[in-house]
C-alpha positions as CSV (number, residue, x, y, z in Angstrom):
1,M,0.0,0.0,0.1
2,N,1.7,3.3,-1.0
3,I,1.6,6.7,1.1
4,N,-1.4,8.1,-1.1
5,N,-3.8,5.2,-0.7
6,F,-3.1,5.1,3.2
7,T,-3.8,8.8,3.6
8,Q,-7.0,8.5,1.6
9,L,-8.1,5.5,3.8
10,F,-7.1,7.3,6.8
11,N,-9.1,10.4,5.8
12,V,-12.2,8.3,5.0
13,M,-12.0,6.6,8.6
14,F,-11.6,9.7,10.3
15,F,-14.5,11.5,8.9
16,A,-16.9,8.2,9.1
17,V,-15.8,8.1,13.1
18,V,-16.4,12.0,13.4
19,S,-19.7,11.9,11.5
20,I,-21.1,8.9,14.0
21,L,-19.8,10.6,17.2
22,F,-21.5,13.9,15.9
23,L,-24.9,12.0,15.3
24,F,-24.4,10.3,18.6
25,I,-23.9,13.8,20.5
26,I,-27.0,15.2,18.8
27,G,-29.2,12.3,19.5
28,C,-28.3,12.4,23.2
29,S,-28.8,16.1,23.5
30,T,-32.2,15.8,21.9
31,S,-33.7,12.9,23.3
32,G,-34.6,14.4,26.8
33,T,-36.3,17.6,25.0
34,L,-39.0,15.9,23.0
35,A,-42.0,15.2,25.1
36,K,-43.9,12.0,24.1
37,P,-47.6,12.4,24.3
38,K,-49.3,10.4,27.1
39,L,-52.4,8.3,26.5
40,L,-54.9,9.7,28.8
41,P,-58.5,8.6,29.5
42,A,-61.0,11.1,28.0
43,K,-65.0,11.4,27.6
44,I,-66.6,12.5,24.3
45,H,-69.9,13.9,24.9
46,I,-72.2,14.0,21.7
47,T,-75.5,15.9,21.6
48,M,-77.2,15.3,18.1
49,N,-79.3,18.0,16.6
50,N,-83.1,17.2,16.3
51,S,-82.8,16.3,12.6
52,K,-80.0,15.4,10.0
53,P,-78.4,18.3,8.2
54,S,-80.7,18.0,5.3
55,G,-83.6,18.6,7.7
56,Q,-85.0,14.8,7.7
57,D,-85.5,12.7,10.8
58,W,-82.4,10.6,11.8
59,D,-84.4,7.4,11.6
60,I,-86.9,6.4,8.9
61,V,-89.6,5.6,11.8
62,G,-89.0,9.0,13.3
63,S,-87.2,7.5,16.3
64,A,-84.1,9.1,18.1
65,P,-80.8,8.6,16.4
66,D,-78.3,6.0,17.3
67,P,-74.9,8.2,17.5
68,Y,-71.3,6.9,17.5
69,V,-68.1,8.4,16.8
70,I,-64.9,7.8,14.9
71,V,-62.0,9.4,16.5
72,D,-58.7,9.7,14.7
73,G,-59.7,6.8,12.6
74,R,-60.8,4.5,15.5
75,S,-64.7,3.6,15.2
76,F,-66.8,3.4,18.4
77,R,-69.9,2.1,16.3
78,N,-70.4,-0.9,18.7
79,E,-70.4,1.4,21.7
80,R,-73.3,3.4,20.2
81,C,-76.0,4.7,22.2
82,R,-79.6,3.6,21.0
83,D,-82.5,6.1,20.5
84,S,-80.8,8.7,21.9
85,Y,-79.9,12.3,21.1
86,K,-77.0,12.5,23.8
87,C,-74.2,9.7,24.1
88,I,-70.9,9.8,26.4
89,F,-67.9,7.7,24.8
90,S,-65.2,6.8,27.3
91,V,-61.8,6.8,25.1
92,Y,-58.3,6.9,25.6
93,L,-56.5,9.8,23.8
94,F,-53.0,11.1,23.1
95,G,-52.4,14.4,24.6
96,D,-54.6,17.5,24.4
97,G,-55.4,17.3,20.5
98,P,-56.9,18.3,18.3
99,F,-58.7,15.3,17.5
100,N,-60.4,14.3,14.3
101,I,-64.1,13.4,15.5
102,E,-66.7,12.1,12.9
103,V,-70.2,11.7,14.3
104,W,-72.4,9.2,12.9
105,E,-75.7,7.9,13.4
106,A,-76.1,4.0,12.7
107,D,-78.8,2.5,10.8
108,T,-79.5,-1.0,9.6
109,T,-78.4,-0.1,5.9
110,Y,-76.5,2.8,5.6
111,D,-75.0,4.9,8.5
112,D,-75.8,8.8,8.3
113,S,-72.8,11.2,8.8
114,A,-73.5,14.1,11.2
115,G,-70.3,15.7,10.3
116,V,-66.7,16.0,11.1
117,T,-64.9,18.4,13.5
118,L,-61.4,18.9,14.9
119,C,-61.7,19.3,18.8
120,K,-59.2,19.6,21.6
121,R,-59.6,18.6,25.2
122,G,-61.8,21.1,27.2
123,S,-63.5,22.4,24.2
124,V,-67.1,22.3,22.6
125,C,-67.0,21.7,18.8
126,H,-69.8,21.8,16.4
127,T,-70.4,19.5,13.1
128,S,-73.4,20.1,10.8
129,G,-75.6,17.6,12.8
130,A,-74.2,17.3,16.5
131,S,-72.3,19.2,19.2
132,V,-69.2,17.5,20.5
133,K,-67.4,18.0,23.9
134,V,-64.2,16.5,24.9
135,Y,-63.3,16.2,28.5
């Protein structure tokens, strides 16, 4: 191995070691500063409007709606309230939001959308067919 190849190899190795050391120092200095959101219990209180945004009754037979929510992509259809304009869902959410909350009314054939809102913990928000409170 001639001296020129040795110098090149030394420079490459030196640069690699310095780069790895730099990344390690940067990683260690920022790891404690980024707060991880905690999964916290929450309640989502839904109050449905008296009718759909179109003005029609929620159910064909004119009974009260069967509301449920989808929160940040997670469906709570199985926990829906039956024949009620008000419903409370016990959920776990990361941090204080805002959370993407879709409000739906369950039917036997096609569910009806009551709208979508972004809502933070401690806020009252509104969709086209319901009001939403997250606490």
